[in-house]
C-alpha positions as CSV (number, residue, x, y, z in Angstrom):
1,X,-0.1,0.0,0.1
2,X,1.7,3.2,-1.2
3,X,1.1,6.7,-0.1
4,X,0.7,7.9,3.5
5,X,1.7,5.9,6.4
6,X,-1.1,7.3,8.6
7,X,-3.9,4.8,7.7
8,X,-1.5,1.9,8.4
9,X,-0.3,3.3,11.8
10,X,-3.9,4.2,12.9
11,X,-5.2,0.8,12.0
12,X,-2.3,-1.4,13.1
13,X,-0.7,0.8,15.7
14,X,3.0,1.2,16.3
15,X,5.4,-0.4,13.9
16,X,9.2,-0.9,13.7
17,X,10.6,0.8,10.6
18,X,11.2,-2.4,8.8
19,X,7.5,-3.6,9.2
20,X,6.1,-0.1,8.1
21,X,8.3,-0.2,5.0
22,X,7.1,-3.7,4.2
23,X,3.5,-2.8,4.6
24,X,3.9,0.4,2.5
25,X,5.5,-1.5,-0.3
26,X,7.8,1.6,-1.2
27,X,11.4,2.2,-1.1
28,X,13.0,3.5,2.1
29,X,13.6,7.1,0.7
30,X,9.9,7.2,-0.3
31,X,8.8,6.0,3.1
32,X,11.0,8.7,4.8
33,X,9.6,11.4,2.7
34,X,6.0,10.4,3.6
35,X,6.9,10.5,7.2
36,X,8.4,14.0,6.9
37,X,5.4,15.1,5.2
38,X,3.3,13.9,8.3
39,X,5.8,14.7,11.0
40,X,3.1,16.6,13.1
41,X,0.9,13.5,13.1
42,X,3.7,10.7,13.5
43,X,5.6,9.9,16.6
44,X,9.1,8.6,16.2
45,X,11.0,6.8,19.1
46,X,14.0,4.8,19.2
47,X,17.2,4.9,16.9
48,X,18.9,2.9,14.2
49,X,17.3,-0.6,14.1
50,X,15.1,0.2,17.2
51,X,13.4,3.0,15.3
52,X,9.6,2.7,15.4
53,X,6.7,4.9,14.3
54,X,3.1,5.5,15.7
55,X,0.3,7.8,14.6
56,X,-0.5,10.6,17.2
57,X,-3.9,10.3,18.9
58,X,-5.8,13.5,19.5
59,X,-7.2,14.1,23.0
60,X,-10.3,16.3,23.0
61,X,-9.0,18.0,19.8
62,X,-5.5,18.4,21.1
63,X,-2.8,17.1,19.0
64,X,0.4,18.3,20.7
65,X,2.5,16.5,23.3
66,X,1.7,16.7,27.0
67,X,4.7,18.1,28.9
68,X,5.7,16.0,32.1
69,X,6.8,17.8,35.1
70,X,8.6,16.6,38.2
71,X,8.7,18.2,41.7
72,X,11.7,17.5,44.0
73,X,11.7,17.4,47.8
74,X,12.2,21.1,48.1
75,X,9.2,22.0,45.8
76,X,11.3,22.8,42.8
77,X,9.7,21.8,39.6
78,X,11.3,21.0,36.1
79,X,10.1,19.7,32.8
80,X,11.6,16.2,32.4
81,X,9.9,15.0,29.2
82,X,6.8,14.9,27.0
83,X,4.2,12.2,26.5
84,X,2.4,11.6,23.1
85,X,-0.8,9.6,23.0
86,X,-0.7,7.2,20.1
87,X,-3.3,5.1,18.1
88,X,-5.0,2.9,19.0
89,X,-4.0,3.3,22.6
90,X,-1.0,3.8,24.7
91,X,1.7,6.6,24.8
92,X,5.2,7.5,23.9
93,X,7.4,9.1,26.3
94,X,10.5,11.3,25.5
95,X,12.6,12.0,28.5
96,X,14.9,15.0,29.0
97,X,16.2,13.7,32.3
98,X,17.0,10.5,34.2
99,X,14.2,8.3,34.8
100,X,13.9,6.8,38.3
101,X,12.1,3.5,37.5
102,X,13.2,0.4,35.6
103,X,12.2,0.0,32.1
104,X,11.9,-3.2,30.1
105,X,11.5,-4.1,26.4
106,X,10.0,-1.3,24.2
107,X,9.7,0.9,27.2
108,X,13.4,1.6,26.9
109,X,12.5,3.5,23.7
110,X,9.6,5.3,25.3
111,X,6.7,3.0,24.2
112,X,3.9,2.1,26.9
113,X,0.7,0.3,26.3
114,X,-1.0,2.8,28.4
115,X,0.2,5.7,30.5
116,X,3.9,5.3,31.5
117,X,3.4,3.0,34.4
118,X,4.8,5.2,37.2
119,X,2.1,7.7,36.4
120,X,-0.7,5.1,36.6
121,X,-1.1,5.7,40.4
122,X,-2.2,9.2,39.5
123,X,-5.5,8.1,38.1
124,X,-8.4,9.2,40.4
125,X,-9.5,6.1,42.4
126,X,-10.9,5.0,45.6
127,X,-13.0,7.1,48.0
128,X,-11.1,10.4,47.3
129,X,-10.9,9.7,43.4
130,X,-14.7,9.2,43.2
131,X,-15.2,12.6,45.0
132,X,-12.6,14.2,42.7
133,X,-14.6,12.8,39.7
134,X,-18.0,14.0,40.9
135,X,-16.7,17.4,41.7
136,X,-15.2,17.9,38.3
137,X,-17.1,15.7,36.0
138,X,-19.2,18.6,34.5
139,X,-16.2,20.8,33.7
140,X,-14.2,17.9,32.4
141,X,-17.0,16.4,30.5
142,X,-16.5,12.9,31.8
143,X,-18.5,10.3,33.8
144,X,-18.9,10.9,37.5
145,X,-17.4,7.5,38.2
146,X,-13.7,7.4,37.4
147,X,-13.8,3.5,37.1
148,X,-15.6,4.2,33.7
149,X,-13.0,6.7,32.4
150,X,-11.3,6.0,29.3
151,X,-7.5,6.5,28.8
152,X,-8.3,9.8,27.1
153,X,-10.5,10.9,29.9
154,X,-7.6,10.2,32.4
155,X,-5.2,12.1,30.3
156,X,-7.6,15.0,29.8
157,X,-8.3,15.2,33.6
158,X,-4.8,14.9,34.8
159,X,-3.6,17.4,32.3
160,X,-6.1,20.0,33.4
161,X,-6.5,19.5,37.2
162,X,-4.0,16.8,38.4
163,X,-1.8,19.2,40.2
164,X,-1.7,17.2,43.5
165,X,-1.7,13.4,42.7
166,X,0.2,10.9,44.4
167,X,4.0,10.8,43.8
168,X,6.0,13.7,42.3
169,X,4.8,14.0,38.7
170,X,2.4,16.4,37.1
171,X,1.2,15.9,33.5
172,X,0.2,19.1,31.5
173,X,1.0,22.8,31.6
174,X,-2.5,23.7,33.0
175,X,-2.1,21.3,35.9
176,X,1.5,22.5,36.5
177,X,0.1,26.2,36.6
178,X,-2.3,25.1,39.3
179,X,0.7,23.8,41.2
180,X,2.6,27.2,40.7
181,X,-0.6,28.9,42.1
182,X,-0.3,26.8,45.2
183,X,3.1,28.1,45.8
184,X,1.8,31.6,46.2
185,X,-1.1,30.6,48.6
186,X,-0.7,31.1,52.5
187,X,0.7,27.9,54.2
188,X,-2.4,26.5,55.9
189,X,-1.0,24.0,58.3
190,X,-3.1,23.1,61.3
191,X,-1.4,23.8,64.7
192,X,0.7,21.3,66.6
193,X,-2.2,20.7,69.0
194,X,-4.3,17.5,68.8
195,X,-7.3,19.2,70.5
196,X,-7.5,21.9,67.9
197,X,-6.8,19.5,65.1
198,X,-9.6,17.3,66.3
199,X,-12.1,20.2,65.8
200,X,-10.8,20.7,62.2
201,X,-11.0,17.0,61.5
202,X,-14.6,16.8,62.6
203,X,-15.6,19.5,60.1
204,X,-13.5,17.9,57.4
205,X,-15.1,14.5,58.0
206,X,-18.5,16.1,57.7
207,X,-17.5,17.8,54.5
208,X,-16.0,14.6,53.1
209,X,-19.1,12.5,53.8
210,X,-21.5,15.3,52.3
211,X,-19.4,16.7,49.3
212,X,-16.1,15.0,49.2
213,X,-12.6,16.6,49.2
214,X,-11.8,17.3,45.6
215,X,-8.4,18.6,46.3
216,X,-6.5,15.5,46.1
217,X,-7.0,11.9,45.1
218,X,-5.3,9.2,47.1
219,X,-6.4,5.6,46.5
220,X,-8.5,3.5,48.9
221,X,-12.0,2.8,49.9
222,X,-11.9,3.8,53.6
223,X,-13.7,7.4,54.1
224,X,-10.8,9.9,54.3
225,X,-9.6,13.4,53.6
226,X,-6.4,15.0,53.2
227,X,-4.8,17.6,55.5
228,X,-1.7,19.5,56.4
229,X,-0.6,20.1,59.9
230,X,2.4,20.7,62.2
231,X,3.4,17.4,64.0
232,X,6.2,17.6,66.6
233,X,7.2,20.9,65.0
234,X,7.4,19.5,61.4
235,X,5.1,20.4,58.5
236,X,3.6,17.2,57.3
237,X,0.8,16.2,54.9
238,X,-1.6,13.7,56.1
239,X,-4.2,11.2,54.9
240,X,-6.9,10.9,57.5
241,X,-9.2,7.9,57.7
242,X,-12.2,8.1,59.8
243,X,-15.0,6.1,61.4
244,X,-18.8,6.9,61.6
245,X,-20.0,8.9,64.7
246,X,-23.0,6.7,65.7
247,X,-23.3,3.9,68.2
248,X,-24.0,1.1,65.8
249,X,-22.0,-2.2,65.9
250,X,-20.6,-1.5,62.4
251,X,-19.3,1.8,63.3
252,X,-17.7,0.6,66.5
253,X,-16.0,-2.1,64.4
254,X,-14.6,0.3,61.9
255,X,-13.3,2.4,64.8
256,X,-11.5,-0.7,66.2
257,X,-10.0,-1.4,62.8
258,X,-8.5,2.0,62.5
259,X,-6.9,1.7,66.1
260,X,-5.6,-1.8,64.8
261,X,-4.0,-0.2,61.7
262,X,-2.2,2.2,63.8
263,X,-0.9,-0.5,66.1
264,X,0.0,-2.7,63.1
265,X,2.1,0.1,61.5
266,X,4.0,0.7,64.9
267,X,4.6,-3.0,65.1
268,X,6.0,-3.3,61.8
269,X,8.4,-0.6,62.7
270,X,9.4,-1.7,66.1
271,X,9.2,-5.4,65.8
272,X,10.0,-6.2,62.1
273,X,12.3,-3.2,61.8
274,X,10.8,-2.3,58.5
275,X,9.8,1.3,57.6
276,X,6.0,2.0,58.1
277,X,3.9,5.1,57.7
278,X,3.8,7.3,60.8
279,X,0.4,7.4,62.3
280,X,-1.6,8.2,65.4
281,X,-5.3,8.0,66.6
282,X,-7.3,11.0,67.5
283,X,-10.8,10.4,68.9
284,X,-13.4,13.2,69.1
285,X,-17.1,13.8,68.5
286,X,-17.9,10.1,68.4
287,X,-15.4,9.5,65.6
288,X,-12.1,7.8,65.5
289,X,-9.5,9.4,63.1
290,X,-6.4,7.6,61.8
291,X,-3.9,10.2,60.9
292,X,-1.2,8.9,58.6
293,X,1.8,11.0,57.5
294,X,2.3,10.9,53.7
295,X,5.8,9.7,52.7
296,X,5.5,11.4,49.2
297,X,5.2,14.9,50.6
298,X,7.7,17.0,52.4
299,X,7.3,20.4,54.2
300,X,5.2,23.0,52.4
301,X,5.6,21.9,48.5
302,X,8.2,19.1,48.4
303,X,7.4,15.8,46.8
304,X,9.1,12.5,46.3
305,X,8.6,9.5,43.9
306,X,6.6,6.4,44.6
307,X,5.1,3.7,42.5
308,X,2.9,0.9,43.7
309,X,3.5,-2.8,42.9
310,X,0.1,-2.8,41.1
311,X,1.3,-0.3,38.5
312,X,4.7,-2.0,38.0
313,X,3.3,-5.4,37.9
314,X,0.7,-4.8,35.3
315,X,3.1,-3.0,33.0
316,X,6.2,-5.1,33.4
317,X,5.6,-8.4,35.2
318,X,2.2,-9.7,34.6
319,X,1.7,-11.5,37.8
320,X,-1.6,-10.1,38.9
321,X,-3.4,-12.3,41.3
322,X,-0.1,-13.8,42.8
323,X,1.0,-13.0,46.3
324,X,3.6,-10.2,47.1
325,X,6.3,-12.9,47.9
326,X,6.0,-14.4,44.4
327,X,6.2,-11.0,42.9
328,X,9.3,-10.1,44.9
329,X,10.9,-13.3,43.9
330,X,10.3,-12.4,40.3
331,X,11.8,-9.0,40.6
332,X,14.8,-10.6,42.2
333,X,15.2,-13.1,39.4
334,X,15.2,-10.0,37.0
335,X,17.8,-8.4,39.1
336,X,15.7,-5.5,40.1
337,X,15.7,-6.1,43.8
338,X,18.0,-7.6,46.1
339,X,17.6,-10.5,48.8
340,X,17.0,-8.0,51.5
341,X,13.9,-6.6,49.8
342,X,12.7,-10.1,49.1
343,X,13.0,-10.9,52.8
344,X,11.2,-7.6,53.9
345,X,8.3,-8.4,51.6
346,X,8.0,-11.9,52.8
347,X,8.0,-10.8,56.6
348,X,5.4,-8.1,55.7
349,X,3.2,-10.6,53.8
350,X,3.4,-13.2,56.6
351,X,2.6,-10.6,59.2
352,X,-0.4,-9.4,57.3
353,X,-1.8,-13.1,57.1
354,X,-1.1,-13.6,60.8
355,X,-3.1,-10.5,61.7
356,X,-6.0,-11.3,59.4
357,X,-5.4,-8.8,56.5
358,X,-7.2,-10.4,53.7
359,X,-6.9,-7.3,51.5
360,X,-3.2,-7.2,50.7
361,X,-3.9,-6.3,47.0
362,X,-1.1,-5.1,44.7
363,X,-1.9,-1.4,45.3
364,X,-1.0,-1.8,48.9
365,X,2.6,-2.4,48.4
366,X,4.9,0.3,46.9
367,X,8.4,1.1,46.2
368,X,10.8,4.1,46.0
369,X,13.4,4.6,43.2
370,X,16.0,1.9,43.3
371,X,13.1,-0.3,44.1
372,X,13.6,-0.1,47.9
373,X,10.3,-0.6,49.7
374,X,8.2,2.5,50.5
375,X,7.0,2.6,54.1
376,X,4.2,0.0,54.8
377,X,0.6,1.4,54.8
378,X,-3.0,0.0,54.9
379,X,-2.0,-3.0,57.1
380,X,-4.9,-4.0,59.4
381,X,-7.1,-7.1,60.1
382,X,-9.6,-6.6,57.3
383,X,-10.9,-10.1,57.9
384,X,-13.2,-8.5,60.5
385,X,-14.4,-5.5,58.4
386,X,-18.2,-5.2,58.5
387,X,-19.9,-6.9,55.5
388,X,-21.9,-4.4,53.4
389,X,-20.6,-1.7,55.9
390,X,-22.7,-2.8,58.8
391,X,-22.9,-6.6,59.5
392,X,-20.3,-8.0,61.7
393,X,-18.7,-11.3,60.1
394,X,-18.2,-14.3,62.5
395,X,-14.8,-15.2,61.2
396,X,-11.8,-17.0,62.8
397,X,-8.2,-16.3,62.2
398,X,-6.7,-19.3,60.4
399,X,-3.2,-18.4,59.3
400,X,-1.5,-20.8,56.9
401,X,1.7,-22.5,58.2
402,X,5.0,-21.9,56.4
403,X,6.9,-24.4,54.2
404,X,10.5,-24.8,55.2
405,X,11.9,-22.1,53.1
406,X,9.5,-19.7,54.6
407,X,10.1,-20.6,58.2
408,X,12.5,-18.0,59.3
409,X,10.6,-15.0,57.9
410,X,7.3,-16.5,59.1
411,X,8.5,-17.0,62.7
412,X,9.7,-13.4,62.9
413,X,6.4,-12.2,61.4
414,X,4.5,-14.5,63.9
415,X,6.3,-13.0,67.0
416,X,5.5,-9.5,65.7
417,X,1.8,-10.6,65.0
418,X,1.6,-12.0,68.6
419,X,2.9,-8.6,70.0
420,X,0.3,-6.8,67.8
421,X,-2.7,-9.1,69.1
422,X,-1.5,-8.6,72.7
423,X,-1.3,-4.9,72.3
424,X,-4.7,-4.7,70.7
425,X,-6.2,-6.8,73.5
426,X,-5.1,-4.3,76.1
427,X,-5.9,-1.1,74.2
428,X,-8.8,0.7,75.7
429,X,-9.5,2.5,72.6
430,X,-10.8,-0.8,71.1
431,X,-14.2,-2.2,72.1
432,X,-14.4,-4.9,74.8
433,X,-15.9,-7.5,72.4
434,X,-13.0,-7.0,69.8
435,X,-10.4,-7.0,72.6
436,X,-11.7,-10.4,73.4
437,X,-11.3,-11.5,69.8
438,X,-7.8,-10.1,69.9
439,X,-6.9,-12.2,72.9
440,X,-8.3,-15.3,71.2
441,X,-6.1,-14.4,68.1
442,X,-3.0,-14.1,70.2
443,X,-3.7,-17.8,71.4
444,X,-4.2,-18.8,67.8
445,X,-0.9,-17.3,66.8
446,X,0.8,-19.0,69.7
447,X,-0.4,-22.4,68.7
448,X,0.6,-21.7,65.2
449,X,4.1,-21.0,66.2
450,X,4.3,-24.3,68.1
451,X,2.8,-26.2,65.1
452,X,5.2,-24.6,62.7
453,X,8.2,-25.4,64.8
454,X,7.0,-29.0,65.3
455,X,6.5,-29.6,61.5
456,X,9.8,-28.3,60.7
457,X,11.8,-30.2,63.5
């Protein structure tokens, strides 16, 4: 097929130069002249034998590339590349600076089947993401549920309003200008006084339940809002989960689980010696607040990179549905992480199982550049979460015993889990009924420790 390469690239998608030449059935000079004639509509990445071409995809009538910005720990921004959407889907990244994340296969030349995977976590999702979408759906001309957004919708939304998404990237000039505007705004950090903070949190919880907090979009399903406060004299950004304020059994259980999450994060830090997100419990107005300090935000405007295992796994590994340990072993086989990280992941995974966390999905494990683990977050006994929000499940902890290769990591995790259950059993912020459950679970873990030792003798 002689003539323009555009119909071929729009129909078949990205092609290496040799394949495009074969499909066009023309000489190489003729192909190159045709490509130059359509240079505004054709994306070129790679060099020499790795050169490939794709047709540029327009987004809401926009044909030019999206600039990609990065914010450092001091709040300084720089453009580090551009992203070109391509037919029929996916994007092409051209970098002007070093990339913090590993790339495999065609990613090395800038080709991605969707967004570049470290940006995937910026998609509005979870409780705050749904509020973000509802608040801006009319302006953005998208559906109010972000789960139904197309790739084009996501690019459009991020490029206009995505100035405060997880991690340290901003996509699009309009969104970056919103970030610049935020630098001129007064610093609105709450005082280093839990009593005064509690009053503000009560108001923020009421707003979140009524209208949602459209300013930021961290993932997750627990009701939450974001805030900024002084904590021990330090300016920090927080994600605040909260319970209801009635006396129902379901609300009481959610409150118990928030306290348990705080205790679990402290236990991981002190017993397993693995970094975990800083947290504290504030109780006021009948609500329990779990305040978690964000590790991707610093002082007033600083940011740092983070990438979930979900984004990395889907793009590079393809092990969705496998447990974290299997994923860590695969990353180690690819020489992307060392044995220390594999061991840390194993201990976190076993600890989660031993405290009844049946919600350890891929989005709840994250990395920093160099593929060192980000601080642990969202670790709690979700086995006991109310069903349909209100009904209390009658479930028993039944942690699996380790195979011989897992024994050392499992035993260390079991000792930490035992400490967690004992602390929870004695914590007066937890309801008496659930404290009794925690005492029972401590006994279950002790029996499991004995059984594991006996089977491996």
